[in-house]
Structures are given as structure tokens and as C-alpha cells.
C-alpha positions as CSV (number, residue, x, y, z in Angstrom):
1,X,-0.1,-0.1,0.2
2,X,1.1,3.4,-0.7
3,X,-0.1,6.7,0.3
4,X,1.7,9.4,-2.1
5,X,4.6,8.8,-5.0
6,X,7.0,11.6,-4.5
7,X,9.4,11.0,-7.9
8,X,9.2,9.3,-11.1
9,X,10.7,8.7,-14.4
10,X,9.1,7.4,-18.1
11,X,11.1,6.1,-20.6
12,X,10.3,4.1,-23.8
13,X,11.4,0.4,-22.9
14,X,11.3,-1.8,-25.7
15,X,8.2,0.3,-27.3
16,X,6.2,0.3,-23.8
17,X,6.3,3.7,-21.6
18,X,7.8,2.4,-19.0
19,X,7.0,4.1,-15.6
20,X,9.3,4.1,-12.2
21,X,8.7,5.6,-8.9
22,X,9.6,5.9,-5.1
23,X,6.3,5.7,-3.0
24,X,5.8,6.1,0.5
25,X,3.3,4.5,2.8
26,X,2.8,6.6,6.3
27,X,0.9,5.7,9.7
28,X,0.8,6.9,12.9
29,X,1.3,5.3,16.0
30,X,0.8,8.1,18.6
31,X,2.5,10.3,19.0
32,X,5.1,8.8,16.2
33,X,5.1,8.7,12.5
34,X,6.3,6.2,10.4
35,X,6.9,5.6,6.9
36,X,7.9,3.0,4.1
37,X,9.3,3.6,1.3
38,X,8.4,1.4,-1.8
39,X,9.6,0.9,-5.1
40,X,7.0,1.7,-7.9
41,X,7.4,-0.5,-11.2
42,X,4.6,0.3,-13.9
43,X,5.9,-1.5,-16.9
44,X,2.7,-0.4,-19.3
45,X,1.2,3.1,-18.8
46,X,0.0,3.6,-21.7
47,X,-3.5,4.2,-20.1
48,X,-5.0,4.6,-16.8
49,X,-6.8,1.2,-17.0
50,X,-3.3,-0.9,-18.2
51,X,-1.6,1.1,-15.6
52,X,-3.5,0.2,-12.8
53,X,-3.5,-3.5,-13.9
54,X,0.3,-4.0,-14.3
55,X,1.5,-1.9,-11.5
56,X,4.1,-3.6,-9.3
57,X,5.2,-2.7,-5.7
58,X,8.3,-3.7,-3.7
59,X,9.3,-2.8,-0.3
60,X,12.7,-1.2,0.6
61,X,14.3,-2.1,4.0
62,X,12.7,-0.1,6.5
63,X,15.6,1.6,7.5
64,X,16.1,3.4,3.7
65,X,14.9,6.7,2.7
66,X,14.6,7.6,-1.0
67,X,14.1,10.9,-2.1
68,X,15.2,11.1,-5.8
69,X,14.6,8.8,-8.6
70,X,17.1,9.5,-12.0
71,X,17.6,7.7,-15.5
72,X,21.2,7.7,-16.5
73,X,22.4,6.0,-19.7
74,X,21.8,2.4,-18.4
75,X,20.4,2.9,-15.2
76,X,17.2,3.9,-12.8
77,X,18.8,4.8,-9.8
78,X,17.0,5.4,-6.4
79,X,19.1,8.2,-4.3
80,X,18.7,8.7,-1.0
81,X,20.1,7.8,3.2
82,X,19.9,4.7,4.9
83,X,19.4,5.2,8.9
84,X,20.2,2.0,9.9
85,X,23.2,2.0,12.7
86,X,25.7,-0.4,10.9
87,X,25.2,1.6,7.2
88,X,24.5,5.6,8.3
89,X,25.1,6.4,5.2
90,X,23.9,8.3,2.0
91,X,22.4,5.3,-0.4
92,X,21.7,4.0,-3.9
93,X,20.6,1.2,-5.5
94,X,20.2,0.8,-9.4
95,X,18.9,-1.7,-12.0
96,X,19.3,-1.7,-15.6
97,X,16.7,0.7,-17.7
98,X,15.5,-2.5,-19.6
99,X,15.5,-5.1,-16.6
100,X,13.9,-3.5,-13.8
101,X,13.7,-6.9,-11.7
102,X,17.5,-7.8,-12.2
103,X,19.1,-9.0,-9.0
104,X,21.3,-5.9,-9.1
105,X,18.7,-4.3,-7.3
106,X,18.8,-6.2,-4.3
107,X,21.8,-4.4,-3.4
108,X,22.4,-1.5,-1.6
109,X,25.5,0.7,-2.1
110,X,26.3,3.2,0.6
111,X,29.9,4.6,1.8
112,X,32.4,4.0,4.5
113,X,32.7,6.7,7.6
114,X,30.1,8.5,5.4
115,X,28.6,12.1,6.6
116,X,25.7,12.3,8.7
117,X,22.9,14.2,6.8
118,X,20.7,16.9,8.2
119,X,18.7,17.4,5.3
120,X,17.0,15.6,2.6
121,X,19.2,14.6,-0.1
122,X,18.8,16.5,-3.7
123,X,19.9,14.1,-6.4
124,X,20.5,14.5,-10.5
125,X,21.8,12.7,-12.9
126,X,25.0,14.0,-15.1
127,X,26.1,12.5,-18.2
128,X,27.0,8.8,-19.0
129,X,26.6,6.8,-15.5
130,X,27.2,10.0,-13.3
131,X,25.1,11.5,-10.6
132,X,25.3,14.0,-8.1
133,X,23.9,14.2,-4.8
134,X,23.5,17.6,-2.4
135,X,22.6,18.1,1.1
136,X,22.8,19.9,4.2
137,X,26.0,19.0,6.7
138,X,26.7,20.7,10.6
139,X,30.0,20.5,11.9
140,X,29.8,21.7,15.4
141,X,27.8,25.3,14.5
142,X,29.4,25.3,10.8
143,X,26.8,24.8,8.2
144,X,27.9,23.9,4.7
145,X,26.4,22.0,1.9
146,X,28.0,18.8,0.5
147,X,28.1,17.4,-2.9
148,X,29.2,14.5,-4.1
149,X,29.6,13.1,-7.5
150,X,29.1,9.7,-8.1
151,X,29.9,7.0,-11.0
152,X,27.0,4.5,-10.4
153,X,28.5,2.2,-13.4
154,X,31.7,1.5,-11.4
155,X,30.1,2.1,-7.9
156,X,32.6,5.0,-7.1
157,X,32.8,8.4,-5.6
158,X,34.8,10.4,-8.1
159,X,34.8,14.3,-6.7
160,X,33.7,15.6,-4.0
161,X,33.3,19.9,-2.7
162,X,31.3,22.4,-0.2
163,X,30.2,25.8,0.2
164,X,29.3,27.1,3.4
165,X,26.6,29.3,4.4
166,X,25.5,31.4,7.6
167,X,21.9,29.8,7.5
168,X,21.1,26.2,9.0
169,X,19.0,25.8,5.3
170,X,19.4,22.9,3.3
171,X,19.5,22.9,-0.7
172,X,15.9,23.0,-2.6
173,X,16.8,21.2,-5.5
174,X,19.3,20.7,-8.1
175,X,19.7,20.4,-12.2
176,X,21.9,19.5,-14.8
177,X,22.8,21.9,-17.6
178,X,23.7,19.7,-20.3
179,X,24.9,22.3,-22.4
180,X,27.8,23.0,-20.7
181,X,27.5,19.7,-18.6
182,X,27.3,21.8,-15.4
183,X,24.7,21.8,-12.1
184,X,22.5,24.4,-10.5
185,X,22.2,24.0,-7.0
186,X,18.6,26.0,-5.7
187,X,19.1,26.9,-2.1
188,X,17.4,29.5,-0.1
189,X,19.4,31.3,2.3
190,X,20.0,35.2,3.7
191,X,22.1,37.0,1.6
192,X,22.0,40.7,0.1
193,X,19.7,42.1,3.0
194,X,17.0,38.9,2.6
195,X,16.2,35.6,2.1
196,X,16.3,34.4,-2.0
197,X,16.2,31.3,-3.6
198,X,20.5,31.6,-5.1
199,X,20.9,29.6,-8.4
200,X,24.7,28.5,-7.7
201,X,26.4,27.5,-10.4
202,X,28.5,24.0,-9.5
203,X,31.2,22.4,-11.7
204,X,30.4,18.9,-11.0
205,X,33.9,17.2,-11.7
206,X,36.3,19.9,-10.1
207,X,40.2,19.1,-9.2
208,X,40.8,22.4,-7.4
209,X,38.7,24.8,-5.0
210,X,37.3,27.2,-7.6
211,X,34.8,30.6,-7.1
212,X,31.4,29.2,-8.0
213,X,29.3,32.4,-9.2
214,X,25.2,32.5,-7.7
215,X,22.2,34.5,-9.1
216,X,19.4,35.5,-7.2
217,X,16.4,37.8,-7.6
218,X,16.0,39.5,-3.6
219,X,13.4,38.8,-1.5
220,X,12.3,35.8,-4.2
221,X,11.8,32.3,-2.9
222,X,11.0,29.3,-5.1
223,X,10.1,25.6,-4.3
224,X,11.3,23.4,-7.5
225,X,13.6,23.5,-10.6
226,X,13.8,21.6,-13.7
227,X,16.2,22.0,-16.5
228,X,14.7,23.2,-20.1
229,X,15.7,23.0,-23.6
230,X,19.3,21.8,-22.0
231,X,20.6,25.1,-21.2
232,X,17.8,26.7,-19.3
233,X,16.6,26.3,-16.0
234,X,13.2,26.8,-14.8
235,X,12.2,27.4,-10.8
236,X,8.8,28.3,-9.6
237,X,6.2,28.4,-6.6
238,X,2.4,28.1,-7.2
239,X,1.9,30.2,-10.5
240,X,5.2,31.9,-10.4
241,X,8.1,30.4,-12.6
242,X,11.6,31.6,-13.2
243,X,13.1,30.9,-16.5
244,X,16.7,31.1,-16.7
245,X,19.6,30.8,-19.5
246,X,22.3,29.7,-17.6
247,X,24.6,30.5,-20.4
248,X,24.1,34.1,-20.2
249,X,25.1,36.3,-17.5
250,X,22.6,38.7,-15.6
251,X,22.7,42.3,-15.8
252,X,20.6,43.4,-13.4
253,X,19.4,45.6,-16.2
254,X,16.2,47.2,-16.8
255,X,14.6,46.4,-13.7
256,X,16.4,46.0,-10.3
257,X,14.3,43.1,-9.7
258,X,15.9,41.1,-12.2
259,X,19.0,38.3,-11.4
260,X,21.7,39.9,-9.2
261,X,25.2,38.1,-9.6
262,X,27.4,37.2,-6.8
263,X,30.5,34.9,-6.3
264,X,31.1,31.7,-3.3
265,X,34.0,30.1,-2.7
266,X,33.7,26.2,-3.6
267,X,36.3,23.7,-1.2
268,X,37.2,20.0,-2.1
269,X,36.3,17.0,-0.1
270,X,38.1,14.0,-0.1
271,X,35.9,11.2,-1.5
272,X,34.3,8.3,0.5
273,X,35.2,4.7,-0.4
274,X,32.3,2.8,-1.8
275,X,30.7,-0.3,0.1
276,X,27.5,-2.5,-0.3
277,X,25.2,-5.3,1.3
278,X,22.6,-7.3,0.1
279,X,19.1,-6.6,0.8
280,X,16.5,-8.3,-1.2
281,X,13.4,-5.9,-2.5
282,X,10.1,-7.7,-1.1
283,X,7.2,-8.3,-3.7
284,X,4.2,-5.9,-2.0
285,X,0.7,-6.5,-3.7
286,X,-0.4,-3.5,-5.5
287,X,-3.9,-2.2,-5.0
288,X,-4.6,0.0,-7.8
289,X,-7.7,1.7,-9.0
290,X,-8.2,3.7,-12.2
291,X,-8.9,6.9,-10.8
292,X,-9.9,10.1,-12.9
293,X,-9.6,13.1,-10.8
294,X,-10.9,16.5,-12.6
295,X,-8.6,18.6,-14.2
296,X,-7.8,21.9,-12.7
297,X,-6.3,24.8,-14.7
298,X,-4.5,27.9,-12.9
299,X,-4.4,31.1,-14.8
300,X,-0.8,32.9,-15.3
301,X,0.7,35.9,-16.3
302,X,3.9,36.2,-18.4
303,X,6.2,38.8,-18.0
304,X,9.7,39.4,-19.3
305,X,11.2,41.9,-17.5
306,X,14.6,40.8,-17.6
307,X,16.9,42.0,-20.7
308,X,20.6,40.5,-20.9
309,X,22.8,42.7,-22.9
């Protein structure tokens, strides 16, 4: 049983529209709330009827918490955190896009002496079979965002970095920009007199410390972000959306509410050592129904106040 679907991917799998998703079942035993995470496999999403009939559920281990599901060149990857005391690490499972039930999906991949994360991980796929994850890390009273680049084909962490901020806040989203093979991290923190969604431009493959640019609209905060047309990122909150060409520097002209530009120092970290442990996914009966909810349309206004020169 699943209470909600949090993230999903969709792709063509041998002529059928494959959907894979992360599902969660919540329940309460006062005064606590519990959650069980699931993998949702729908091998034929061509219609609501066939989707309901073909969907399969599998339970992850009780301590696994997966926040993102991604497509790489060859794999479907679930990424999150495992709270089991013997693991206590960022973790992932992977399986082949063409065969989701392959036995490799029964391995939990994690890292020795991993950081304890203080937030939900936000993860995105890069080129080939590489991914990058971001999360809040706390060392005494110092807060930083850590980013780890992982090659899931070879199961090896290949780059690690962090930046510091004054607030105890975590990244809110992360996207890959294919045109220049970079990453944009959306992170709300106090800067320049207000709390803003700051869009930080990250190199996922750094070999030396560097200074990253970040852009923000003063006082504006967004909830989610996605990549658009290979070099734009699109952030939104309700009916308000912000579309930015990552390759075009901000000018702040002609409207002072246009994105402002600043800099942030990025430090390198040691990579962590990969480990894995077997834990078979447990099939669970799926009680699925065809539910046709009425569509809701929200009006919106489009404006283009910012002109880059």
C-alpha cells in the first residue's frame, strides 16, 4: 500500500511506456509517525486501465529513505539515505532500465565513514552513468552544503566538494545543464539583505577549489526547479515561474528586480569509499484503482522584465 508517489521517471522500454517511481506509505502510532518506502514499477503506462493492472510494488528495507529517482544512460537509480546504524550513510540502489527486476537491484550501495546528513538529499543525473547529490552538513556550529559526484556504473565516488553559508538551511533542488555539463543548485539562504532562492553554478567534476557564481532575485523564493531545453533552468512556486538561460550572465537591467550576481567559494573534500550490502526487495501486493480526477487549470500572466545585454 502506498500513500503517495514522490518522484517518478518515464521512458520507452522496448516500445512500452515504462514508469518507475518512489512511493511512501505513512501511518501514525501516537505520538509518532512512521514511513515505509516502496519502489513502484509500472511497465505499461499507456492508459490508466493498463497502468492499474500492471503496477507492481516492492518494499525497500525499513531504514532506507529514497528522495530521488533518476535515469542515467543505462540505469534507473534511487538515491537517498539509510538510517540503519550499521550503514548510516547516503545510499542508492540501481537497476538496468531494460530490466528493472535484475538481481543487481537487491544491493544497497553506501559509503564508509559517510557524513551524517541533516536534510533530504537532492540528486540529479549527469552525463553517462554519473550522478551528483547535495545535502546539508553540520560540523559543530558551522553549516555547509556538501556535493558528491558518483559513477554508478563503477560504484565509485569521483568528486566531492562543499560550500559554506551562514544559515542552517538545506538545498531545495538541483538540476543538470547538459549544454556545458554543469549543475545548478537552488538554495534558500539570507544574502544581500533578504532571504532568496540562490542559484549556484557548480562544476560537478572539480580538480581544484574554485569560485562559483550564483544568481538571485532579491527577496524571491521558489519551491522546485527543472532543466529546460538543455541550457535553461525553470524554477517555480505556485503560479509564479522564473526561467533563466544559465549561459547568459545577469545584467540586472532594466529592472532592479532582475537577477543579481555574486560569488561563493567552493572547497574540495576527500571522496568516500564505496561499500554494498545485499537486502532483497520484498514484493508487496498492489491495490490499484483507476482514478480520474478532474483537471484543474490555473491562470497565469507572463512577463519578461529582464533583458541581458
